[in-house]
All heavy atoms as an XYZ file, in Angstrom:
840
protein
N     101.233     80.492    122.255
C     101.458     80.001    120.892
C     102.617     78.971    120.932
O     102.613     77.910    120.392
C     101.697     81.126    119.886
C     101.661     80.619    118.524
S     101.508     81.919    117.281
C     103.200     82.589    117.231
N     103.699     79.375    121.669
C     104.905     78.450    121.875
C     104.467     77.087    122.527
O     104.982     76.068    122.049
C     105.936     79.182    122.560
N     103.633     77.191    123.445
C     103.212     75.977    124.074
C     102.532     75.110    123.228
O     102.653     73.875    123.220
C     102.390     76.241    125.397
N     101.502     75.578    122.408
C     100.807     74.736    121.434
C     101.757     74.196    120.494
O     101.591     72.937    120.045
N     102.677     74.979    119.917
C     103.696     74.444    118.992
C     104.416     73.281    119.600
O     104.631     72.211    118.977
C     104.569     75.479    118.487
C     105.565     75.073    117.427
C     106.560     76.148    117.049
N     107.398     75.646    116.085
C     108.168     76.363    115.283
N     107.856     77.704    115.185
N     108.951     75.830    114.418
N     104.986     73.467    120.772
C     105.700     72.449    121.473
C     104.868     71.184    121.711
O     105.325     70.084    121.477
C     106.208     72.939    122.865
N     103.601     71.347    122.094
C     102.784     70.188    122.240
C     102.480     69.386    120.922
O     102.551     68.217    120.853
C     101.411     70.564    122.827
C     100.443     69.350    123.079
C     100.963     68.433    124.076
N     100.012     67.300    124.222
C     100.378     66.023    124.214
N     101.672     65.753    124.101
N      99.473     65.101    124.280
N     102.326     70.200    119.826
C     102.136     69.500    118.540
C     103.374     68.743    118.098
O     103.331     67.645    117.580
C     101.711     70.452    117.471
C     100.281     71.013    117.652
C     100.054     72.250    116.731
C      99.249     69.991    117.349
N     104.494     69.306    118.382
C     105.718     68.632    118.087
C     105.933     67.428    118.999
O     106.443     66.404    118.477
C     106.892     69.604    118.221
C     106.961     70.686    117.055
C     107.937     71.688    117.222
O     108.579     71.974    118.254
O     108.184     72.508    116.248
N     105.537     67.494    120.226
C     105.547     66.315    121.086
C     104.663     65.131    120.478
O     105.106     64.010    120.775
C     105.087     66.575    122.487
C     106.045     67.481    123.341
C     105.350     67.859    124.661
O     104.220     67.420    124.999
O     105.917     68.654    125.418
N     103.717     65.557    119.808
C     102.770     64.531    119.184
C     103.320     64.099    117.965
O     102.735     63.202    117.293
C     101.412     65.191    119.000
C     100.664     65.550    120.324
C      99.439     66.388    120.028
C     100.317     64.284    121.156
N     104.500     64.466    117.526
C     105.185     63.981    116.318
C     104.908     64.783    115.041
O     105.207     64.304    113.970
N     104.200     65.900    115.174
C     103.943     66.825    114.023
C     104.932     67.835    113.715
O     105.431     68.354    114.672
C     102.512     67.374    114.254
C     101.392     66.498    114.460
C     100.115     67.230    114.779
C     101.132     65.586    113.268
N     105.229     68.029    112.621
C     106.123     69.092    112.076
C     105.257     70.355    112.020
O     104.311     70.420    111.393
C     106.838     68.779    110.689
O     107.613     69.822    110.351
N     105.840     71.454    112.720
C     104.974     72.729    112.643
C     105.798     73.876    112.185
O     107.007     74.088    112.487
C     104.592     72.962    114.256
C     103.757     74.283    114.324
C     103.810     71.838    114.797
N     105.136     74.556    111.266
C     105.657     75.875    110.846
C     104.675     76.952    111.201
O     103.603     76.764    111.170
C     105.794     75.845    109.306
C     106.845     75.005    108.857
O     107.973     74.799    109.476
O     106.635     74.256    107.835
N     105.180     78.071    111.762
C     104.386     79.220    112.162
C     104.661     80.339    111.017
O     105.821     80.580    110.631
C     104.763     79.712    113.449
C     103.942     80.988    113.773
C     104.482     78.647    114.552
N     103.709     80.917    110.509
C     103.739     81.917    109.496
C     102.942     83.168    110.035
O     101.783     83.266    110.100
C     103.026     81.473    108.151
S     103.073     82.743    106.885
N     103.758     84.132    110.673
C     103.228     85.270    111.229
C     103.080     86.332    110.125
O     103.905     86.558    109.358
C     104.117     85.873    112.310
C     104.308     84.842    113.476
C     105.391     85.563    114.502
C     103.026     84.530    114.232
N     101.887     86.951    110.131
C     101.547     87.987    109.181
C     101.405     89.350    109.719
O     101.046     89.490    110.893
C     100.249     87.575    108.388
C     100.228     86.107    107.791
C      98.840     85.816    107.291
C     101.264     85.973    106.735
N     101.688     90.405    108.901
C     101.640     91.707    109.405
C     100.222     92.334    109.207
O     100.004     93.477    109.639
C     102.676     92.584    108.768
C     102.346     92.780    107.254
O     101.432     92.268    106.723
O     103.355     93.378    106.643
N      99.316     91.658    108.668
C      97.891     92.101    108.420
C      97.886     93.325    107.366
O      96.901     93.844    107.123
C      97.198     92.609    109.701
C      97.036     91.592    110.828
C      96.902     92.062    112.040
C      97.027     90.188    110.509
C      96.725     91.182    113.186
C      96.952     89.350    111.640
C      96.739     89.852    112.872
O      96.600     88.956    113.922
N      98.980     93.580    106.716
C      99.123     94.589    105.815
C      99.402     94.147    104.399
O      98.883     93.033    104.027
N     100.147     94.951    103.708
C     100.425     94.781    102.207
C     101.212     93.498    101.938
O     101.072     92.956    100.939
C     101.079     95.982    101.661
C     100.222     97.234    101.716
C     100.926     98.349    101.025
N     102.329     98.186    100.798
C     103.057     99.245    100.581
N     102.702    100.513    100.601
N     104.361     98.974    100.265
N     102.042     93.056    102.872
C     102.820     91.945    102.585
C     102.232     90.601    103.081
O     102.846     89.509    102.820
C     104.362     92.021    103.356
O     104.130     92.022    104.732
C     104.964     93.311    102.915
N     101.098     90.666    103.715
C     100.521     89.359    104.276
C     100.305     88.365    103.205
O     100.690     87.174    103.413
C      99.113     89.684    104.911
N      99.734     88.696    102.082
C      99.440     87.701    101.113
C     100.672     87.041    100.469
O     100.863     85.838    100.363
C      98.592     88.258     99.955
C      98.272     87.202     98.873
C      97.321     87.725     97.812
O      96.946     88.926     97.834
O      97.009     86.879     96.898
N     101.691     87.914    100.274
C     102.989     87.482     99.673
C     103.658     86.509    100.652
O     104.213     85.467    100.261
C     103.972     88.578     99.304
N     103.773     86.809    101.941
C     104.369     86.009    102.899
C     103.614     84.665    103.072
O     104.315     83.669    103.134
C     104.357     86.818    104.309
C     104.814     85.820    105.413
C     105.274     87.965    104.279
N     102.376     84.753    103.039
C     101.493     83.462    103.190
C     101.683     82.627    101.919
O     101.875     81.372    102.028
C     100.102     83.796    103.293
C      99.207     82.731    103.723
C      99.355     82.075    104.946
C      98.239     82.202    102.851
C      98.576     80.967    105.329
C      97.400     81.044    103.295
C      97.532     80.423    104.427
N     101.765     83.176    100.710
C     101.972     82.454     99.551
C     103.349     81.802     99.535
O     103.479     80.621     99.086
C     101.853     83.321     98.204
C     100.417     83.643     97.926
C     100.315     84.552     96.530
N      98.976     84.544     96.101
C      98.487     83.642     95.434
N      99.072     82.480     94.976
N      97.161     83.610     95.107
N     104.378     82.568     99.954
C     105.754     81.904     99.999
C     105.761     80.784    100.977
O     106.490     79.816    100.749
C     106.647     83.036    100.540
N     105.051     80.891    102.056
C     105.085     79.799    103.045
C     104.341     78.499    102.399
O     104.869     77.443    102.679
C     104.395     80.226    104.391
N     103.301     78.688    101.760
C     102.558     77.559    101.250
C     103.233     77.020    100.094
O     102.988     75.794     99.743
C     101.103     77.948    100.812
C     100.161     78.213    101.878
C      98.781     78.491    101.401
C     100.005     76.925    102.836
N     104.057     77.705     99.301
C     104.807     77.087     98.272
C     106.081     76.503     98.683
O     106.728     75.771     97.858
C     104.987     78.116     97.009
O     105.782     79.288     97.666
C     103.775     78.615     96.519
N     106.512     76.712     99.854
C     107.859     76.279    100.312
C     107.838     74.729    100.483
O     108.805     74.031    100.383
C     108.308     76.938    101.618
N     106.608     74.215    100.925
C     106.482     72.757    101.155
C     105.069     72.405    101.219
O     104.184     73.237    101.177
C     107.260     72.277    102.343
C     106.793     72.808    103.605
C     107.791     72.414    104.714
C     107.168     72.379    106.122
N     108.223     72.008    107.105
N     104.775     71.039    101.187
C     103.396     70.622    101.240
C     102.967     70.533    102.625
O     103.704     70.175    103.598
C     103.308     69.250    100.669
C     103.548     69.213     99.167
O     103.195     70.189     98.504
O     104.077     68.179     98.651
N     101.676     70.897    102.915
C     101.122     70.928    104.260
C      99.812     70.028    104.215
O      98.999     70.056    103.276
C     100.676     72.264    104.658
C     101.894     73.180    104.966
C     102.482     73.994    103.940
C     102.471     73.148    106.164
C     103.530     74.804    104.227
C     103.727     73.806    106.476
C     104.204     74.638    105.476
O     105.365     75.447    105.725
N      99.631     69.281    105.320
C      98.486     68.401    105.466
C      97.349     69.313    106.204
O      96.160     69.000    105.888
C      98.834     67.261    106.326
C      99.741     66.307    105.747
O      99.583     66.050    104.595
O     100.793     65.966    106.428
N      97.708     70.203    107.004
C      96.745     71.084    107.823
C      97.229     72.539    107.813
O      98.442     72.747    107.969
C      96.648     70.558    109.247
C      96.058     69.127    109.313
C      95.728     71.497    110.085
C      95.894     68.617    110.675
N      96.349     73.430    107.568
C      96.667     74.916    107.705
C      95.698     75.401    108.752
O      94.452     75.275    108.564
C      96.467     75.596    106.314
C      96.628     77.122    106.587
C      97.457     75.032    105.367
N      96.270     75.938    109.763
C      95.392     76.646    110.798
C      95.434     78.091    110.678
O      96.580     78.656    110.555
C      95.995     76.301    112.174
C      95.190     76.762    113.388
C      95.273     75.766    114.543
C      95.629     78.092    113.864
N      94.291     78.734    110.528
C      94.163     80.149    110.467
C      93.688     80.618    111.845
O      92.620     80.146    112.228
C      93.231     80.554    109.199
C      93.870     80.112    107.974
C      93.074     82.124    109.309
C      92.978     80.373    106.801
N      94.486     81.375    112.417
C      94.194     81.793    113.798
C      93.113     82.763    114.052
O      92.724     83.560    113.115
N      92.542     82.783    115.225
C      91.467     83.584    115.594
C      91.818     85.090    115.570
O      90.853     85.937    115.294
C      91.085     83.278    117.057
N      93.091     85.371    115.617
C      93.404     86.844    115.480
C      93.020     87.465    114.205
O      92.653     88.659    114.048
N      92.989     86.572    113.102
C      92.581     87.066    111.859
C      91.042     86.867    111.693
O      90.289     87.740    111.276
C      93.221     86.218    110.672
C      92.766     86.558    109.280
C      94.750     86.511    110.622
N      90.562     85.697    112.027
C      89.178     85.310    111.782
C      88.206     86.111    112.670
O      87.064     86.411    112.142
C      88.928     83.872    112.139
C      89.379     82.978    111.009
C      88.864     81.557    111.361
N      88.199     81.305    112.600
C      88.783     81.045    113.767
N      90.118     81.018    113.835
N      88.079     80.968    114.874
N      88.468     86.488    113.814
C      87.575     87.058    114.791
C      87.478     88.600    114.744
O      86.631     89.262    115.213
C      87.765     86.625    116.088
C      87.639     85.157    116.386
C      87.919     84.761    117.877
C      86.314     84.574    115.873
N      88.357     89.205    113.914
C      88.429     90.667    113.805
C      87.657     90.991    112.493
O      88.200     90.856    111.430
C      89.762     91.230    113.680
C      89.992     92.729    113.621
O      88.923     93.376    113.292
O      91.023     93.242    114.003
N      86.502     91.561    112.527
C      85.690     91.878    111.356
C      86.508     92.750    110.299
O      86.285     92.598    109.159
C      84.427     92.656    111.894
C      84.275     92.190    113.324
C      85.805     91.986    113.800
N      87.391     93.596    110.775
C      88.129     94.419    109.887
C      89.126     93.613    109.000
O      89.564     94.053    108.046
C      88.862     95.470    110.574
C      88.006     96.532    111.232
C      88.691     97.613    111.986
O      89.896     97.826    111.777
O      88.046     98.325    112.762
N      89.420     92.349    109.530
C      90.426     91.536    108.836
C      89.728     90.432    107.863
O      90.336     89.588    107.392
C      91.351     90.841    109.792
C      92.211     91.768    110.544
C      93.096     90.989    111.554
C      93.134     92.596    109.582
N      88.374     90.628    107.663
C      87.615     89.657    106.888
C      88.293     89.553    105.458
O      88.416     88.526    104.922
C      86.134     90.028    106.766
O      85.589     89.935    108.153
C      85.378     89.164    105.841
N      88.615     90.675    104.811
C      89.387     90.560    103.501
C      90.574     89.778    103.492
O      90.783     88.953    102.646
C      89.591     92.080    103.025
C      88.573     92.774    103.908
C      88.388     92.086    105.167
N      91.364     89.878    104.610
C      92.571     88.994    104.766
C      92.216     87.584    105.004
O      92.800     86.700    104.344
C      93.355     89.540    105.906
C      94.631     88.707    106.253
C      95.625     88.636    105.063
C      95.330     89.319    107.441
N      91.213     87.296    105.780
C      90.774     85.921    106.009
C      90.390     85.263    104.636
O      90.720     84.148    104.281
C      89.606     85.891    106.947
C      88.884     84.453    107.135
C      89.899     83.431    107.629
C      87.660     84.663    107.985
N      89.693     86.043    103.778
C      89.308     85.541    102.525
C      90.452     85.213    101.657
O      90.561     84.214    100.993
C      88.319     86.538    101.788
C      87.003     86.708    102.424
C      86.274     87.848    101.818
O      86.831     88.717    101.120
O      85.020     87.886    102.176
N      91.449     86.121    101.686
C      92.704     85.864    100.916
C      93.452     84.568    101.466
O      93.882     83.762    100.724
C      93.655     87.073    101.057
C      95.099     86.753    100.619
C      93.111     88.265    100.234
N      93.445     84.431    102.746
C      94.157     83.205    103.340
C      93.371     81.884    102.965
O      94.015     80.929    102.588
C      94.261     83.399    104.803
C      95.087     84.535    105.374
C      95.098     84.610    106.794
C      96.536     84.591    104.737
N      92.123     81.899    103.044
C      91.364     80.690    102.707
C      91.474     80.436    101.312
O      91.791     79.318    100.893
C      89.938     80.897    103.083
C      89.000     79.824    102.562
C      89.773     80.928    104.694
N      91.359     81.469    100.344
C      91.433     81.139     98.968
C      92.820     80.741     98.504
O      93.010     79.977     97.605
C      90.802     82.409     98.139
C      89.319     82.385     98.330
O      88.615     81.329     98.027
N      88.839     83.575     98.614
N      93.862     81.312     99.146
C      95.231     81.017     98.762
C      95.562     79.670     99.222
O      96.246     78.868     98.496
C      96.154     82.071     99.434
O      95.915     83.403     98.857
C      97.584     81.683     99.091
N      95.052     79.249    100.299
C      95.173     77.767    100.861
C      94.500     76.928     99.882
O      95.163     75.900     99.463
C      94.585     77.594    102.235
O      95.312     78.529    103.129
C      94.814     76.246    102.695
N      93.336     77.215     99.514
C      92.598     76.381     98.446
C      93.333     76.285     97.185
O      93.419     75.161     96.551
C      91.129     77.016     98.261
C      90.403     76.248     97.288
N      89.840     75.019     97.477
C      89.933     76.615     96.112
C      89.178     74.613     96.407
N      89.219     75.613     95.606
N      93.943     77.433     96.761
C      94.741     77.329     95.530
C      96.015     76.596     95.599
O      96.362     75.780     94.654
C      94.962     78.880     95.085
C      95.861     79.024     93.923
C      96.329     80.451     93.714
O      95.741     81.367     94.327
O      97.317     80.658     92.929
N      96.754     76.909     96.631
C      98.146     76.422     96.678
C      98.368     75.095     97.485
O      99.354     74.403     97.332
C      99.143     77.464     97.215
C      99.157     78.742     96.420
C     100.111     79.735     97.250
C      99.779     78.459     95.041
N      97.349     74.730     98.278
C      97.412     73.577     99.128
C      96.114     72.899     99.109
O      95.494     72.716    100.181
C      97.958     73.829    100.562
N      95.575     72.460     98.027
C      94.150     72.090     97.881
C      93.910     70.735     98.682
O      92.748     70.458     98.995
C      93.966     71.771     96.382
C      95.318     71.629     95.787
C      96.329     72.475     96.600
N      94.931     70.004     98.989
C      94.761     68.769     99.789
C      94.838     69.010    101.335
O      94.537     68.089    102.052
N      95.107     70.260    101.690
C      95.245     70.534    103.128
C      93.933     70.778    103.720
O      93.076     71.291    103.202
C      96.176     71.792    103.261
N      93.817     70.227    104.910
C      92.632     70.522    105.665
C      92.846     71.845    106.430
O      93.924     72.186    106.875
C      92.429     69.477    106.835
C      92.333     68.066    106.377
C      91.036     67.899    105.562
C      90.972     66.421    105.160
N      89.845     66.234    104.181
N      91.795     72.650    106.480
C      91.832     73.942    107.160
C      91.230     73.667    108.538
O      90.319     73.012    108.716
C      90.867     74.955    106.461
C      91.587     75.639    105.246
C      90.506     76.392    104.502
C      92.560     76.507    105.711
N      91.916     74.304    109.488
C      91.273     74.277    110.889
C      91.486     75.665    111.560
O      92.152     76.438    111.077
C      91.935     73.185    111.808
S      93.641     73.423    112.131
N      90.700     75.884    112.541
C      90.630     77.224    113.138
C      90.581     77.065    114.623
O      89.818     76.335    115.239
C      89.338     77.953    112.666
C      89.220     78.011    111.155
C      88.336     77.147    110.534
C      89.910     78.857    110.363
C      88.212     77.155    109.145
C      89.762     78.948    109.023
C      88.889     78.035    108.444
N      91.400     77.926    115.313
C      91.326     77.929    116.780
C      90.520     79.113    117.147
O      90.170     79.958    116.440
C      92.760     78.004    117.337
C      93.587     79.210    116.906
O      93.099     80.034    116.189
N      94.754     79.396    117.459
N      90.243     79.202    118.533
C      89.499     80.393    119.082
C      90.397     81.236    119.883
O      90.139     82.227    120.255
C      88.290     79.870    119.889
C      87.187     79.285    118.988
C      88.693     79.038    121.049
N      91.613     80.685    120.148
C      92.737     81.419    121.001
C      93.964     80.652    120.699
O      94.010     79.462    120.301
C      92.368     81.586    122.372
O      92.502     80.377    123.027
N      95.145     81.307    121.016
C      96.464     80.545    120.862
C      96.424     79.205    121.636
O      97.091     78.232    121.325
C      97.468     81.518    121.304
C      96.802     82.869    121.122
C      95.344     82.637    121.369
N      95.641     79.192    122.801
C      95.643     78.002    123.646
C      94.867     76.938    123.161
O      94.935     75.710    123.655
C      95.279     78.319    125.032
O      93.818     78.818    124.972
C      96.146     79.413    125.706
N      94.108     77.082    122.074
C      93.286     75.997    121.437
C      93.803     75.499    120.083
O      93.028     74.768    119.416
C      91.832     76.406    121.389
O      91.751     77.564    120.396
C      91.196     76.824    122.697
N      94.925     75.863    119.741
C      95.523     75.354    118.502
C      95.716     73.905    118.462
O      95.392     73.265    117.447
C      96.888     76.059    118.260
N      96.107     73.237    119.498
C      96.234     71.752    119.506
C      94.876     71.150    119.313
O      94.793     70.172    118.489
C      96.906     71.328    120.871
C      96.964     69.754    120.950
C      98.359     71.895    121.001
N      93.927     71.548    120.032
C      92.598     71.060    119.775
C      92.107     71.240    118.402
O      91.514     70.199    117.814
C      91.551     71.736    120.748
C      91.778     71.531    122.140
C      90.883     72.350    123.055
O      89.945     72.838    122.612
O      91.292     72.429    124.300
N      92.261     72.354    117.807
C      91.923     72.548    116.407
C      92.532     71.510    115.508
O      91.864     70.959    114.637
C      92.315     73.963    115.973
N      93.823     71.328    115.614
C      94.622     70.335    114.788
C      94.054     68.895    115.076
O      93.849     68.148    114.171
C      96.094     70.474    114.981
C      96.767     69.258    114.277
C      96.634     71.759    114.468
N      93.817     68.655    116.352
C      93.387     67.284    116.594
C      91.990     66.894    116.047
O      91.674     65.800    115.878
C      93.367     67.084    118.169
C      94.713     66.996    118.780
C      94.677     66.830    120.280
O      93.842     67.467    120.972
N      95.625     66.020    120.782
N      91.243     67.942    115.783
C      89.908     67.633    115.188
C      90.140     67.065    113.718
O      89.232     66.413    113.192
C      89.057     68.951    115.069
C      88.446     69.321    116.342
C      87.398     70.459    116.246
N      87.868     71.694    115.636
C      88.302     72.652    116.429
N      88.326     72.638    117.721
N      88.741     73.836    115.821
N      91.250     67.357    113.240
C      91.548     66.949    111.809
C      92.719     65.975    111.649
O      92.917     65.388    110.490
C      91.771     68.142    110.933
C      90.503     68.948    110.720
C      90.130     69.990    111.487
C      89.499     68.671    109.903
N      88.926     70.408    111.198
C      88.453     69.580    110.144
C      89.199     67.698    108.910
C      87.186     69.616    109.436
C      87.951     67.800    108.210
C      87.045     68.674    108.496
N      93.375     65.624    112.626
C      94.682     64.879    112.598
C      94.624     63.804    113.633
O      94.369     64.183    114.725
C      95.901     65.727    112.651
C      97.077     64.898    112.239
C      97.982     64.300    113.090
C      97.586     64.630    110.924
N      98.950     63.586    112.319
C      98.717     63.794    111.104
C      97.147     64.939    109.693
C      99.428     63.370    109.958
C      97.830     64.566    108.588
C      98.904     63.689    108.719
N      94.796     62.563    113.315
C      95.191     62.023    112.010
C      93.991     61.928    110.996
O      94.294     61.742    109.774
C      95.858     60.726    112.336
C      95.152     60.195    113.530
C      94.800     61.522    114.304
N      92.868     62.010    111.439
C      91.734     61.974    110.559
C      90.550     62.922    111.081
O      90.602     63.189    112.301
C      91.206     60.643    110.271
C      90.743     59.848    111.518
C      90.435     58.414    111.330
O      91.117     57.768    110.571
O      89.482     57.951    111.984
N      89.675     63.250    110.247
C      88.612     64.045    110.666
C      87.580     63.256    111.656
O      87.262     62.213    111.452
C      87.659     64.485    109.519
C      86.495     65.135    109.782
N      86.319     66.290    110.492
C      85.159     64.776    109.435
C      84.999     66.615    110.618
N      84.316     65.677    109.952
N      87.309     63.963    112.795
C      86.332     63.339    113.741
C      85.035     63.882    113.397
O      84.798     64.936    112.850
C      86.687     63.960    115.161
C      87.959     63.422    115.804
C      88.193     63.984    117.063
N      87.017     64.634    117.703
C      87.016     64.933    119.012
N      87.988     64.794    119.800
N      85.908     65.469    119.454
N      83.999     62.956    113.520
C      82.689     63.331    113.144
C      82.193     64.554    113.973
O      82.543     64.716    115.099
C      81.766     62.061    113.630
C      82.836     60.940    113.680
C      84.143     61.544    113.921
N      81.532     65.355    113.307
C      81.176     66.659    113.914
C      80.340     66.465    115.205
O      80.591     67.107    116.243
C      80.180     67.492    112.956
C      79.750     68.844    113.442
C      80.961     69.722    113.781
C      78.915     69.486    112.406
N      79.403     65.522    115.238
C      78.712     65.315    116.451
C      79.674     64.904    117.529
O      79.479     65.359    118.783
C      77.607     64.234    116.310
C      78.109     62.902    116.051
C      76.582     64.352    117.470
N      80.707     64.188    117.375
C      81.723     63.892    118.321
C      82.536     65.060    118.836
O      82.709     65.227    119.961
C      82.631     62.656    117.816
C      83.656     62.253    118.881
C      84.583     61.298    118.241
O      84.524     60.874    117.086
N      85.523     60.823    119.075
N      82.868     65.929    117.841
C      83.628     66.978    118.108
C      82.972     68.053    118.975
O      83.416     68.756    119.854
C      84.191     67.657    116.815
N      81.555     68.130    118.809
C      80.683     69.123    119.457
C      80.349     68.632    120.830
O      80.117     69.494    121.798
C      79.484     69.343    118.627
C      79.653     70.154    117.397
C      78.393     70.273    116.643
C      80.308     71.537    117.653
N      80.119     67.301    121.017
C      79.571     66.784    122.166
C      80.341     65.896    123.164
O      79.920     65.565    124.189
C      78.193     66.035    121.841
C      77.283     66.967    121.160
N      76.545     67.968    121.791
C      76.809     67.019    119.859
C      75.782     68.606    120.897
N      75.904     67.959    119.709
N      81.607     65.708    122.836
C      82.383     64.896    123.763
C      83.622     65.626    124.054
O      84.135     66.423    123.362
C      82.761     63.478    123.025
O      83.446     63.720    121.856
N      84.246     65.195    125.210
C      85.337     65.860    125.617
C      86.551     65.729    124.642
O      86.580     64.754    123.902
C      85.807     65.191    126.940
C      84.587     64.440    127.432
C      83.772     64.183    126.136
N      87.382     66.748    124.543
C      88.462     66.683    123.548
C      89.413     65.560    123.953
O      89.927     65.358    124.944
C      89.285     68.018    123.655
C      90.385     68.089    122.623
C      89.763     68.088    121.152
O      88.771     68.604    120.849
N      90.560     67.451    120.289
N      89.681     64.665    122.917
C      90.655     63.572    123.107
C      92.005     64.139    122.819
O      92.210     64.984    122.090
C      90.279     62.480    122.148
C      88.901     61.758    122.386
C      88.614     60.716    121.417
O      89.553     60.237    120.709
O      87.380     60.453    121.281
N      92.876     63.467    123.487
C      94.308     63.782    123.219
C      95.001     62.720    122.334
O      94.846     61.527    122.662
C      95.091     63.964    124.543
O      94.386     64.916    125.328
C      96.507     64.360    124.416
N      95.666     63.178    121.367
C      96.453     62.160    120.621
C      97.669     61.690    121.442
O      98.354     62.484    122.079
C      97.048     62.810    119.327
C      95.868     63.404    118.451
C      97.947     61.905    118.486
C      96.367     64.132    117.241
N      97.790     60.450    121.479
C      98.838     59.869    122.422
C      99.858     59.104    121.514
O      99.665     58.621    120.519
C      98.382     59.047    123.427
C      97.444     59.788    124.329
C      97.175     58.903    125.520
N      96.097     59.555    126.292
C      96.162     60.546    127.171
N      97.333     61.043    127.440
N      95.124     61.062    127.751
């Protein structure tokens, strides 16, 4: 996760990480983070998305993002090592789906 954050910062992006406990405080912590400033992209990690038991938390995170940061693009990684790729699909602009699915990942330079 630290390497992905460092790479995004090398690319000129400001990065905030919001770690959640998956418990009772998760929604409040996430709401506080989203109200602290405006975000262009919100990445919801695979640790939440890929665990079926955390589906209710995923729904809260998606709906809270929709509510508090309606202009933010949502992106999703498949592991901590793919966070940069997830962001690059949407920044600086959305890549066409066919390109994202069938061509090698481009690097922002």
